[in-house]
C-alpha positions in Angstrom: 0.0 0.0 -0.1 1.3 3.7 -0.7 2.1 5.2 2.3 2.1 8.6 0.7 -1.5 7.8 -0.9 -2.9 6.8 2.8 -1.7 9.6 4.5 -3.0 11.9 1.4 -6.7 10.4 2.1 -6.2 10.8 5.8 -5.3 14.4 5.5 -7.8 15.0 2.9 -10.3 13.4 5.0 -9.6 15.7 8.1 -9.4 18.6 6.2 -12.9 18.2 5.0 -14.0 17.1 8.5 -12.3 18.8 10.8 -15.2 22.2 10.8 -17.8 19.4 11.5 -16.1 17.4 14.1 -15.5 20.8 16.0 -18.8 21.7 15.9 -20.3 18.5 16.8 -17.7 18.6 19.7 -19.2 22.1 20.7 -22.7 20.9 20.9 -21.6 17.9 23.1 -20.2 20.3 25.6 -22.9 22.5 25.7 -25.1 19.3 26.3 -22.7 18.1 29.1 -22.5 21.5 30.8 -26.1 21.8 30.7 -26.5 18.5 32.6 -23.3 18.9 35.0 -22.7 22.4 35.6 -25.5 22.8 38.5 -24.7 19.5 40.1 -21.5 21.2 41.6 -23.7 22.7 43.9 -24.5 19.3 45.7 -21.7 17.0 44.4 -18.5 16.6 45.9 -15.5 15.1 43.9 -12.3 16.1 42.4 -13.0 14.4 39.1 -16.1 16.2 38.5 -14.6 19.3 39.2 -11.6 18.7 36.9 -14.1 17.6 33.9 -16.5 20.5 34.5 -13.5 22.8 34.4 -12.0 21.4 31.2 -15.5 21.4 29.4 -15.8 24.8 30.7 -12.4 26.1 29.8 -12.8 24.4 26.1 -16.5 25.3 25.2 -15.7 29.1 24.5 -12.4 27.9 23.0 -13.6 25.4 20.6 -16.7 27.8 19.5 -14.7 30.7 18.8 -11.8 28.5 16.7 -14.6 26.8 15.0 -16.5 30.2 14.1 -13.1 31.4 13.0 -12.7 28.2 10.9 -15.9 28.7 9.0 -15.5 32.4 8.4 -12.2 31.7 6.6 -13.4 28.8 4.9 -16.4 31.1 3.5 -14.1 33.5 2.6 -12.1 31.3 0.7 -15.2 30.0 -1.4 -16.4 31.6 -4.8 -19.7 31.8 -3.2 -21.4 30.1 -6.3 -20.9 26.5 -5.2 -23.3 25.8 -2.5 -22.0 22.4 -2.1 -18.6 23.6 -1.5 -19.7 25.3 1.6 -21.7 24.7 4.7 -25.0 25.7 6.0 -25.4 29.5 6.3 -26.7 29.4 10.0 -23.8 27.1 11.7 -22.1 30.3 12.3 -24.9 31.7 14.2 -25.4 28.6 15.8 -21.9 28.6 17.4 -22.7 32.0 18.6 -25.6 30.5 20.6 -23.0 28.1 22.1 -21.2 31.0 22.8 -23.8 32.0 25.2 -23.1 29.3 27.4 -25.5 27.1 29.2 -27.8 28.5 31.9 -26.5 25.9 34.6 -23.2 27.5 34.5 -22.0 31.0 33.7 -18.9 31.3 35.7 -16.9 28.3 36.7 -15.4 30.4 39.7 -16.4 33.6 41.1 -13.3 35.3 39.5 -14.7 34.7 36.4 -17.6 37.0 37.1 -14.7 39.8 36.8 -14.2 38.9 33.2 -17.5 40.4 32.0 -16.1 43.1 30.0 -13.9 40.9 27.8 -17.1 38.6 27.0 -18.5 42.2 25.7 -15.6 42.4 23.4 -15.8 38.7 22.4 -19.4 39.3 21.7 -18.8 42.1 19.1 -15.8 40.2 17.6 -18.3 36.8 17.1 -21.0 38.9 15.9 -19.3 40.4 13.4 -18.0 37.2 12.3 -21.4 35.4 12.3 -22.6 38.2 10.1 -19.5 38.1 7.8 -20.5 34.3 7.2 -24.0 34.9 6.6 -23.1 37.7 4.1 -21.0 35.4 1.9 -24.0 33.0 1.8 -26.7 35.9 0.9 -24.2 36.5 -2.0 -23.9 33.2 -2.5 -27.5 32.6 -3.4 -27.6 30.0 -0.3 -31.4 29.6 0.4 -30.7 28.9 4.1 -29.5 32.2 5.1 -33.1 32.9 6.0 -32.7 30.6 8.8 -29.6 32.2 9.9 -31.7 35.3 10.8 -33.7 34.2 13.7 -30.6 32.0 14.9 -28.3 35.3 15.0 -31.2 37.1 17.2 -31.4 34.3 19.3 -27.5 34.2 19.7 -27.3 37.4 20.7 -30.0 37.4 23.3 -28.3 34.2 24.8 -24.5 35.6 24.9 -25.9 39.0 26.1 -27.9 37.4 29.1 -24.5 35.8 29.4 -22.4 39.0 29.6 -25.4 40.6 31.8 -25.0 38.0 34.4 -21.7 37.9 35.0 -21.6 41.6 35.1 -24.4 41.7 37.9 -22.4 38.8 39.7 -18.9 40.7 39.6 -17.6 42.3 43.1 -18.6 45.7 42.4 -22.1 45.2 41.1 -22.8 42.3 43.9 -21.7 45.2 46.8 -23.9 47.5 45.0 -27.0 45.1 44.9 -26.0 44.0 48.7 -26.1 48.1 49.4 -29.3 48.3 47.8 -30.7 45.0 49.8 -29.4 46.8 52.8 -31.5 50.1 52.5 -34.8 47.6 52.0 -34.1 45.7 54.7 -33.7 49.1 56.8 -37.0 50.2 55.5 -38.6 46.6 56.1 -37.4 45.8 59.5 -35.6 48.4 61.4 -38.3 51.2 60.7 -41.3 48.7 61.6 -39.8 47.5 64.9 -39.8 49.0 68.2 -36.8 47.8 70.6 -39.2 46.3 72.8 -40.7 43.9 70.8 -37.6 42.4 69.8 -37.1 40.0 73.0 -40.9 38.9 72.4 -40.6 37.8 68.8 -40.5 34.3 69.4 -44.0 34.1 70.9 -45.7 36.4 68.5 -47.1 36.9 65.0 -45.2 40.4 64.9 -42.2 38.6 63.0 -44.3 36.7 60.4 -46.2 39.9 59.6 -43.1 41.9 59.3 -41.4 39.4 56.8 -45.0 38.7 55.0 -44.7 34.9 56.4 -48.6 35.1 58.0 -50.8 32.8 56.3 -48.2 31.3 54.2 -48.6 27.5 53.7 -46.2 25.3 55.4 -44.7 23.7 52.8 -43.6 27.3 51.3 -42.4 28.8 54.5 -38.8 27.4 54.6 -38.4 28.6 51.2 -39.3 32.5 52.6 -37.7 32.4 55.5 -34.4 31.0 53.8 -34.9 33.8 51.2 -34.8 36.4 54.0 -31.6 34.8 55.6 -30.2 34.9 52.0 -30.6 38.9 52.0 -28.9 39.4 55.0 -26.3 36.9 53.8 -26.1 39.7 50.6 -25.1 42.0 53.0 -22.4 39.6 54.8 -21.1 39.2 51.6 -20.9 42.5 50.8 -18.8 43.6 53.8 -21.6 45.6 55.0 -22.9 45.4 58.9 -26.0 43.6 59.7 -28.2 45.9 62.0 -29.7 44.6 65.6 -33.1 43.9 64.5 -32.3 42.2 61.3 -30.1 39.7 63.0 -32.5 39.1 65.5 -35.0 38.0 63.6 -32.6 35.8 61.7 -31.8 34.8 65.6 -35.4 33.9 66.2 -36.0 32.2 63.1 -33.2 29.7 63.8 -34.0 29.3 67.5 -37.4 28.1 66.8 -35.7 25.1 64.4 -34.2 22.1 65.4 -30.7 21.2 63.8 -31.9 19.3 60.6 -34.1 22.5 59.9 -31.6 24.8 60.3 -29.0 23.0 58.2 -31.9 22.7 55.6 -32.7 26.2 56.0 -28.9 27.5 55.1 -28.6 24.8 52.5 -31.4 26.7 50.5 -30.1 29.7 51.6 -26.6 28.8 50.0 -28.2 27.6 46.9 -29.8 30.8 46.1 -26.2 32.4 46.3 -24.7 29.9 44.4 -27.5 30.5 41.6 -26.7 34.2 41.8 -23.1 33.7 41.4 -22.5 30.9 38.9 -25.9 30.5 37.0 -28.5 32.0 34.8 -31.1 31.1 37.3 -34.3 33.6 37.3 -33.1 35.3 40.6 -35.9 38.1 40.7 -33.7 40.6 38.4 -36.1 41.3 35.6 -37.2 37.9 35.5 -40.2 38.9 33.6 -38.4 40.4 30.4 -35.7 37.5 30.6 -38.7 35.0 30.6 -39.8 36.8 27.4 -36.9 36.5 25.9 -36.3 32.8 26.8 -39.8 32.5 24.9 -38.5 34.1 22.0 -35.5 31.9 21.8 -37.4 28.9 22.0 -39.8 30.0 19.2 -36.8 31.2 16.9 -35.1 27.7 17.2 -38.3 25.9 16.6 -39.2 28.1 13.4 -35.5 27.6 12.4 -35.7 24.2 12.7 -39.3 23.8 10.8 -37.7 26.4 8.0 -34.4 23.9 7.4 -36.9 21.0 7.5 -39.0 22.3 4.7 -36.2 23.8 2.8 -34.2 20.5 2.9 -37.0 18.4 2.1 -37.6 20.2 -1.5 -34.1 21.1 -2.2 -31.0 19.0 -1.8 -28.3 21.8 -1.7 -26.1 20.0 0.8 -24.8 16.6 1.5 -26.5 14.1 3.8 -23.8 14.4 6.6 -24.4 18.1 6.7 -28.1 18.2 7.0 -27.9 15.3 9.5 -25.4 17.8 11.5 -28.0 20.7 11.0 -30.7 18.6 12.5 -28.2 17.9 15.4 -27.4 21.3 16.0 -31.1 22.9 15.5 -32.7 20.2 17.6 -30.0 20.2 20.2 -30.7 24.2 20.6 -34.3 23.2 21.2 -33.8 20.2 23.6 -31.2 22.2 25.6 -34.0 25.2 25.6 -36.8 23.0 27.1 -34.4 21.2 29.3 -32.8 25.0 30.8 -37.2 25.6 31.2 -37.7 23.2 33.2 -34.8 23.3 35.5 -36.0 26.9 36.4 -39.7 26.2 36.4 -38.7 23.9 39.4 -36.2 25.7 41.1 -36.3 27.0 44.5 -36.6 30.5 42.7 -40.0 29.6 40.6 -41.2 27.9 43.9 -40.7 31.1 46.0 -42.2 33.0 43.5 -45.4 31.0 43.3 -45.4 30.5 47.1 -45.6 34.5 47.4 -48.8 35.1 45.1 -51.0 34.5 47.9 -53.5 33.4 45.8 -55.8 29.9 45.9 -54.8 28.5 42.8 -51.2 29.3 43.4 -51.1 27.5 46.7 -53.1 24.5 45.3 -50.2 24.2 42.3 -47.7 24.4 45.1 -49.0 21.5 47.2 -49.8 19.2 44.0 -46.2 20.0 42.9 -44.9 19.0 46.3 -47.3 16.3 47.0 -46.6 14.8 43.7 -44.0 12.2 43.6 -43.0 12.9 40.0 -43.0 16.4 40.2 -41.3 16.7 43.6 -38.7 14.4 42.2 -37.7 17.2 39.6 -37.2 19.9 42.5 -33.8 20.1 44.3 -35.1 19.3 47.9 -33.5 15.9 48.4 -29.6 17.1 48.3 -28.8 20.5 48.6 -25.3 20.3 49.3 -22.7 17.2 49.5 -23.7 16.9 53.0 -20.5 15.1 53.9 -16.8 16.2 55.3 -13.4 15.2 54.0 -11.2 13.1 56.1 -7.8 13.3 56.0 -5.5 11.0 58.2 -2.1 11.3 58.8 -0.9 7.6 59.1 -2.6 4.5 59.5 0.0 3.4 61.4 1.0 6.4 63.6 3.2 5.4 66.8 4.9 7.5 69.5 8.2 6.9 68.1 7.8 7.8 64.5 9.9 10.5 63.3 8.6 14.0 63.0 9.8 13.9 59.2 7.8 11.0 58.2 4.7 12.6 60.6 4.4 15.3 57.5 5.5 13.3 54.8 3.6 12.5 52.3 5.3 9.4 51.0 3.9 7.9 54.3 0.2 7.3 52.9 -2.1 10.0 53.8 -5.4 8.7 53.8 -8.7 10.6 52.3 -12.2 9.5 52.5 -15.5 11.0 53.4 -18.2 10.6 56.4 -21.6 11.6 56.3 -22.6 14.7 58.4 -25.2 12.9 60.3 -28.0 14.3 62.6 -26.0 14.1 65.8 -23.1 16.2 64.7 -25.5 18.6 63.3 -27.3 18.7 66.6 -23.8 18.7 68.3 -22.7 22.0 66.7 -26.1 23.8 66.4 -26.7 23.2 70.4 -23.0 24.6 71.0 -23.7 27.8 68.6 -27.0 28.2 70.5 -25.5 28.0 74.0 -22.5 30.1 72.7 -25.2 32.9 71.5 -26.9 32.7 75.0 -23.5 33.8 76.4 -23.2 36.6 74.0 -24.5 39.8 74.8 -24.0 43.5 74.4 -22.0 43.8 77.3 -19.6 41.1 76.5 -16.1 41.5 74.7 -17.3 40.9 71.3 -13.5 39.7 70.2 -12.8 37.8 73.3 -16.0 35.7 72.3 -14.8 35.1 68.8 -11.3 34.4 70.1 -12.7 31.1 71.6 -10.8 28.0 70.3 -11.2 25.5 73.1 -10.1 27.5 76.1 -13.7 28.4 76.5 -14.7 24.5 76.9 -11.9 23.9 79.4 -12.5 26.7 81.5 -16.2 25.5 82.0 -14.8 22.4 82.6 -12.5 23.6 85.1 -9.2 22.4 83.7 -8.1 25.2 81.7 -4.8 25.4 84.0 -3.9 21.8 82.9 -4.6 22.5 79.4 -3.9 25.8 78.5 -0.6 25.4 77.2 -2.2 23.5 74.4 -4.8 26.2 73.1 -3.6 29.7 74.3 -0.1 29.6 74.3 0.7 28.4 71.1 -1.0 29.4 67.4 -4.1 28.0 66.2 -2.8 25.6 63.4 -0.4 24.0 65.9 -3.1 23.7 68.4 -5.4 21.9 66.2 -2.8 19.8 64.9 -1.9 18.8 68.6 -5.0 18.2 69.2 -5.5 16.0 66.0 -2.5 13.9 67.2 -4.0 13.6 70.9 -7.4 12.7 70.0 -5.7 9.9 67.5 -4.2 8.3 70.4 -6.9 8.5 72.9 -9.1 6.8 70.1 -6.8 3.7 69.8 -8.5 0.6 71.5 -11.7 2.7 72.5 -15.3 1.9 72.0 -16.7 4.1 69.2 -19.3 6.2 70.9 -21.2 9.0 69.3 -18.8 11.6 71.0 -15.8 9.4 69.9 -16.8 9.5 66.1 -17.7 13.4 66.3 -14.4 14.1 67.7 -12.5 11.9 65.0 -14.4 13.3 62.4 -14.1 17.0 63.2 -10.2 16.3 63.5 -9.8 14.4 60.4 -11.8 17.2 58.7 -9.7 20.1 60.1 -6.5 18.3 59.0 -8.3 17.9 55.4 -8.9 21.5 55.4 -5.2 22.7 56.3 -4.0 20.1 53.9 -6.2 20.8 50.9 -8.0 24.2 51.6 -5.5 26.1 53.6 -7.2 29.6 52.6 -10.0 28.6 54.6 -8.2 28.4 57.7 -6.9 31.6 59.6 -3.7 33.2 58.2 -1.6 32.6 61.5 1.0 30.3 60.4 2.6 29.1 57.1 3.5 26.2 55.4 7.1 27.4 55.5 7.4 26.6 59.0 5.7 23.3 58.9 8.4 22.3 56.4 11.4 23.7 58.5 9.8 22.1 61.7 10.1 18.6 59.5 13.3 19.2 58.0 14.8 19.7 61.5 13.1 16.8 63.1 14.5 14.5 60.1 17.8 15.5 61.3 17.6 14.1 64.9 17.9 10.8 65.7 15.6 7.8 65.9 15.3 7.5 69.6 11.7 8.4 71.2 13.7 10.7 73.9 15.1 12.9 71.0 11.4 14.2 70.0 11.0 16.2 73.0 9.0 19.2 72.0 7.7 18.2 68.4 4.0 18.4 68.0 3.9 14.4 67.8 5.5 14.3 71.5 3.4 17.2 72.7 0.2 15.3 71.3 1.4 12.5 73.0 2.0 14.3 76.1 -1.7 15.6 76.0 -3.2 12.4 75.3 -1.5 11.1 78.5 -2.7 14.2 80.4 -6.3 13.6 79.1 -5.9 9.9 80.1 -5.2 11.1 83.5 -8.8 12.7 83.9 -10.1 9.4 84.6 -7.4 8.0 86.6 -6.7 10.9 89.1 -9.4 13.3 88.8 -12.3 10.6 88.8 -13.7 11.7 85.5 -16.0 9.1 83.5 -15.1 8.1 80.1 -18.1 10.0 78.5 -17.2 13.1 80.2 -13.7 13.0 79.0 -14.8 12.4 75.2 -17.6 15.0 75.7 -15.1 17.6 76.5 -12.7 16.5 73.8 -15.8 17.0 71.3 -16.7 20.3 72.4 -12.9 21.4 72.1 -13.0 20.4 68.6 -16.5 22.3 68.2 -15.0 25.1 69.4 -12.3 25.1 67.1 -14.4 24.6 64.3 -16.4 27.8 65.1 -13.3 29.8 65.4 -11.8 28.6 62.0 -15.5 29.4 60.5 -15.9 32.9 61.8 -12.3 33.6 61.0 -12.7 32.7 57.2 -13.3 35.3 54.4 -16.5 35.4 52.7 -14.8 35.1 49.5 -13.3 31.8 50.7 -16.2 30.4 51.7 -18.0 31.3 48.5 -15.0 29.4 46.6 -16.5 26.4 48.8 -19.9 26.8 47.0 -18.6 25.2 43.7 -17.3 21.8 45.6 -20.8 20.9 47.1 -20.4 23.2 50.2 -18.1 22.8 53.1 -19.1 22.6 56.4 -17.3 25.1 57.8 -19.4 27.5 55.5 -22.5 26.2 57.2 -21.2 27.1 60.6 -19.7 30.7 59.8 -23.2 31.5 58.3 -25.3 30.2 61.4 -22.8 31.9 63.4 -23.4 35.1 61.4 -27.7 34.7 61.7 -27.4 34.1 65.2 -25.5 37.4 65.7 -21.9 35.8 66.4 -19.9 37.8 64.1 -17.9 41.2 64.2 -20.3 42.1 61.1 -23.6 42.1 63.4 -24.5 45.2 65.3 -25.6 45.1 68.9 -27.3 48.3 69.0 -30.8 49.7 68.0 -30.3 52.3 65.3 
């Protein structure tokens, strides 16, 4: 077989099909992003994140390259041989692809700052689309009329994407939060007297102010979560939350159990995710946007019908190009239908329906919630990943293990996940409520927010014994020391609920330090740990030579904790209850000292327990942004 002949045929085949392959791949990427784009909100996993990132990064690039190739091919054509050209509406279809799916407009919050770049890209790609359509027009391609409605649809779709990115950018989000702050002042601060705040839990005044009176039971949690979301916007925008506003949030949560409170926060974070990362109808000009969606759908259907009629009566294009055209037009219609269904059964649509206060709307809402088929379309079952990642140092950790091995990644760091069960939620929620009870305007706010285990030890009367492990060292070294001590205490121990909670939180905090260090207080850097590891590796291997290391101090702490049983008369349950409370207090310290931008980043990974704790604390008023004075 002639090698040159084979390679020539391969090159000819690629030259003939490269554009078609890129266009089909662009369609597949749109389908993939539409289906998986919003699943980052409630699904954890590095593979999903990587695949979505690759698809998101490739989609715009591929559509742009395809549009450039298409315009180049049209430019080299003499405009007379329609069989040598592609259908005129392929270029506008690529413009629609550049508009992106509704389920993901931004992969990360930083993408929202690039809205101005997309404005330039919209103008450039629009010019290319007009150019290729004009070439087809000059070539008397009858399908150029199919391109007209698709061009309009592409402008609408891409224009909406640019607008959504602009709305979610930091400056505009802060402006939106400022408007929300003024509305909350008008709705709450100016309508509630200071004497009413303490009695809100036993009166209907709160529901009257929030507009929750006479609301169906099924819809009340959506409206309560939306109010909490409105206050969350203030926190994310670095504004202060007034005393009446956070008191209402406090009373809302105070009446809930732990499961209900976490569900409210999950719905609230879903609202925030939609605003920052999707094209969800969030109440901003939603009527006009919904009308434009209808126009998009009608234009797509009319383009498909027109093409079907013209292709049936005129065989101007090859069978493969005709098939690709059907796939492109049909895919656009299917994606529009999917997006509409996704929006109609979203929390925003159900929120709007519940606020109509009409018998018909209430009946429709109850029917949707009671219908097994329709309720399955709602995103109520799993709103976040509902698990916490675990990071273990070494499955065979021993007191004689060298410090270098303790930190080395070569010694089989293990990662897995555990569910955030009801017991852990209740433990955290009760701790926060107890902290809030101690929290008053007379207290030193910074002192309470600085508690990271010392308050628990003080309440148990043993701070003098353990202050060296929580007060006299920095936070990172402290929780690492307690992690080691918890592991030693756990060896050979019965796994009660307190033991399981302590181990889970200990491993979770270590996971945050290993994989998400930006979510922890910036007190000590990686450089110090590496230098400590290097110094320890130069030491001998005898156990007595590790005095002063984190590992030896952790063993020392574990021995001191065991002495509570043998010398102070504590029961095993009392010891583990204290250890668990120390870990919860460390978790709250880390949560409240993590910036809101860092919490926002966690939303695209299924949500972090640390973010839930931070938001619960803020709504309870345990945050520096919460005012303790009626203004």
